[in-house]
C-alpha positions as CSV (number, residue, x, y, z in Angstrom):
1,M,180.3,25.9,215.5
2,N,178.4,25.3,218.5
3,A,180.1,24.5,221.6
4,P,178.7,21.4,223.6
5,A,175.7,21.3,225.2
6,T,177.2,19.0,228.1
7,A,180.2,20.3,230.0
8,L,183.3,18.7,229.1
9,P,186.2,17.4,231.3
10,T,188.8,20.2,232.7
11,A,191.8,18.1,230.6
12,P,192.1,15.7,228.2
13,Y,192.4,11.9,228.9
14,V,196.0,10.4,228.4
15,A,196.6,6.4,228.4
16,V,200.2,5.9,229.7
17,R,202.3,2.7,228.5
18,A,204.9,2.6,231.5
19,A,208.7,1.8,230.8
20,S,210.2,-1.0,232.4
21,V,213.3,0.9,233.7
22,P,213.5,4.6,234.8
23,V,212.0,7.1,232.2
24,T,214.4,8.7,230.1
25,A,212.1,9.9,227.4
26,V,208.3,10.0,226.5
27,A,206.4,9.2,223.3
28,V,203.3,11.6,222.9
29,V,200.9,10.0,220.7
30,L,198.3,12.4,219.0
31,P,195.2,11.0,217.2
32,G,193.4,12.8,214.3
33,G,189.9,14.3,214.7
34,R,187.6,16.6,212.3
35,A,187.9,20.0,210.7
36,D,185.0,21.3,212.9
37,S,183.5,19.8,216.0
38,F,183.2,20.5,219.6
39,D,181.6,17.1,220.1
40,P,183.1,15.3,223.3
41,T,185.4,12.3,222.4
42,S,184.9,8.8,223.0
43,A,187.4,5.9,223.3
44,R,185.4,4.3,220.6
45,H,186.2,6.6,217.8
46,L,188.2,5.5,215.1
47,T,191.0,8.2,215.2
48,G,192.2,6.9,218.7
49,V,191.5,3.3,217.7
50,R,193.9,3.5,214.9
51,M,196.5,5.1,217.0
52,R,196.8,2.2,219.6
53,P,198.8,-0.1,217.4
54,F,201.4,2.9,216.8
55,A,201.6,3.1,221.0
56,R,202.1,-0.5,221.4
57,A,205.0,-0.2,218.8
58,L,206.7,2.5,220.5
59,H,206.0,0.5,223.9
60,H,207.6,-2.3,222.3
61,A,210.6,-0.4,221.0
62,G,211.0,1.7,223.9
63,A,209.9,0.5,227.2
64,A,213.1,-1.4,228.1
65,R,215.2,1.5,227.2
66,G,213.4,4.0,229.3
67,V,210.6,5.4,226.8
68,E,207.2,5.7,228.4
69,V,204.2,6.4,226.0
70,W,201.3,8.8,226.4
71,T,198.4,8.5,224.5
72,V,195.9,11.5,224.2
73,R,192.2,11.9,223.7
74,Y,191.4,15.1,223.4
75,R,188.4,16.6,225.0
76,V,186.5,17.4,221.7
77,R,186.9,16.3,218.2
78,G,187.5,19.3,216.1
79,W,190.2,21.7,215.2
80,N,187.7,24.3,215.4
81,G,189.4,27.0,213.3
82,T,191.0,29.5,215.6
83,E,190.2,27.6,218.6
84,M,192.8,25.0,217.7
85,S,191.1,22.8,220.3
86,P,193.6,20.0,220.5
87,V,196.5,22.5,220.7
88,A,195.5,23.5,224.2
89,D,195.2,19.9,225.2
90,A,198.6,18.7,223.8
91,R,200.4,21.7,225.5
92,W,198.7,20.4,229.0
93,V,199.8,16.9,228.3
94,L,203.5,18.1,227.6
95,G,203.1,20.2,230.8
96,E,202.1,17.0,232.7
97,V,205.2,15.0,231.1
98,Q,207.4,17.7,232.4
99,S,206.1,17.9,236.0
100,R,206.0,14.0,236.2
101,H,209.6,13.4,234.4
102,G,211.3,16.4,234.3
103,A,213.4,17.5,231.4
104,V,213.4,14.4,229.2
105,P,213.1,14.8,225.7
106,I,209.8,14.0,223.9
107,V,208.8,12.9,220.5
108,L,205.4,13.7,218.9
109,V,204.1,11.1,216.8
110,G,200.3,12.5,215.2
111,H,198.0,11.3,212.8
112,S,195.9,13.6,210.6
113,M,195.0,16.5,212.7
114,G,197.1,15.1,215.2
115,G,200.2,16.0,213.0
116,R,199.5,19.4,212.7
117,T,198.9,19.7,216.3
118,A,202.4,18.0,216.9
119,V,203.8,20.7,214.8
120,R,202.1,23.5,216.5
121,I,203.5,22.5,219.8
122,A,206.8,21.4,218.6
123,D,208.1,25.0,220.0
124,T,208.1,23.3,223.4
125,E,211.7,23.1,224.4
126,A,211.8,19.5,225.5
127,V,210.6,18.2,222.0
128,A,213.0,16.6,220.1
129,G,211.0,15.9,216.7
130,V,207.8,15.2,215.3
131,V,206.8,12.2,213.4
132,A,203.6,13.2,211.1
133,L,201.4,10.8,210.0
134,A,199.2,11.4,206.8
135,P,199.3,15.0,208.5
136,W,196.9,18.0,208.0
137,L,199.2,20.6,206.9
138,P,197.5,23.7,204.7
139,D,199.6,25.8,202.9
140,A,199.6,28.6,205.3
141,E,200.5,26.4,208.5
142,P,203.6,28.0,210.2
143,V,207.0,25.9,210.1
144,E,208.4,28.1,212.8
145,P,207.7,25.9,215.8
146,L,209.8,23.2,214.2
147,A,213.1,25.8,214.3
148,G,215.7,23.6,215.3
149,K,213.7,20.3,215.7
150,R,213.3,17.2,213.6
151,L,210.6,16.5,211.1
152,F,209.7,12.8,209.7
153,V,206.5,12.8,207.5
154,M,204.8,9.6,206.2
155,H,201.9,10.0,203.9
156,G,200.2,7.6,201.7
157,S,200.2,8.3,197.7
158,L,196.3,7.5,197.9
159,D,195.3,9.8,200.4
160,K,192.0,11.6,199.8
161,V,191.2,12.9,203.1
162,T,194.6,15.1,203.7
163,S,197.0,16.0,200.9
164,P,200.2,14.5,200.4
165,R,201.2,17.1,197.8
166,A,200.3,19.8,201.0
167,S,202.6,17.6,203.3
168,R,205.6,17.7,200.7
169,R,205.3,21.6,200.3
170,F,205.2,21.9,204.1
171,A,208.3,19.5,204.3
172,D,210.3,21.7,201.7
173,R,209.1,24.7,203.9
174,A,210.0,23.1,207.0
175,R,213.6,22.8,205.7
176,E,214.4,26.5,205.8
177,V,213.9,26.1,209.7
178,A,214.2,22.2,210.9
179,A,217.3,20.5,212.1
180,Q,216.5,18.0,209.8
181,V,213.5,16.7,207.8
182,D,212.5,13.6,206.2
183,Y,209.5,12.7,203.7
184,V,208.3,9.1,202.9
185,S,205.9,8.1,200.5
186,M,203.7,5.4,201.4
187,R,203.1,4.2,197.7
188,G,199.5,2.9,197.2
189,D,198.1,3.3,200.7
190,T,195.4,5.5,201.9
191,H,194.5,8.1,204.9
192,A,193.9,4.9,207.3
193,M,197.0,3.3,207.0
194,L,195.4,0.1,207.0
195,L,196.9,-1.6,203.5
196,R,200.6,-1.5,204.8
197,P,199.9,-1.2,208.4
198,A,203.5,-3.2,209.5
199,A,205.5,-0.6,207.4
200,W,203.6,2.6,208.8
201,H,204.3,1.0,212.5
202,R,208.2,0.0,211.8
203,V,209.0,3.2,210.0
204,S,207.5,5.6,212.1
205,T,208.7,4.1,215.4
206,A,212.6,3.6,213.9
207,A,211.8,7.4,213.3
208,A,210.6,8.3,216.5
209,M,213.4,6.4,218.4
210,A,216.1,8.0,216.5
211,M,214.9,11.4,217.4
212,L,215.5,10.0,221.2
213,G,219.0,9.5,220.2
214,L,217.8,5.6,220.5
215,P,219.3,3.4,217.4
216,P,216.9,0.6,215.9
217,K,216.8,-2.8,218.4
């Protein structure tokens, strides 16, 4: 792994979808990436593009109820082993949320590498829970950050990029520490979440709103 030749931004990029009433909670959307890459991210990368409909669904469901939606674009594309590059970016974003809004509850919605990132930062006190979409969760991934939190996992049964079986094993381990764990198998869908998009958006949004104490509209 080589660091990028060009200078990187000092902080990740964040797109904010504002609430239409005073903010009472924040949903942070975390995209996927690559196992190893120090290449800078771009707004054109599919990892970020595929999360825009999820951000829109969260905004539609929560804007009138005080939920602001922050979508993160990391500085580099990869996890990068012990560097865990997106984790530092995501923790910075949580700090910015708390600086702007105080101790409002936060729900993390992450796809693939973003799901792994969400799990790692779930130990932040303000985080109510994690919605992990087709997450990358190796068997050695620690569950301790989820202590007392809620975890909702959705995984396509035909995913060949990340493992639905590994996600199930992680969910089973997380039940030892988490306040609540749910697992939904998206039958016949793949890592890109494109075969049943409406179901992915609807179910994940409902789970995120529930973690914030908001019933379905």
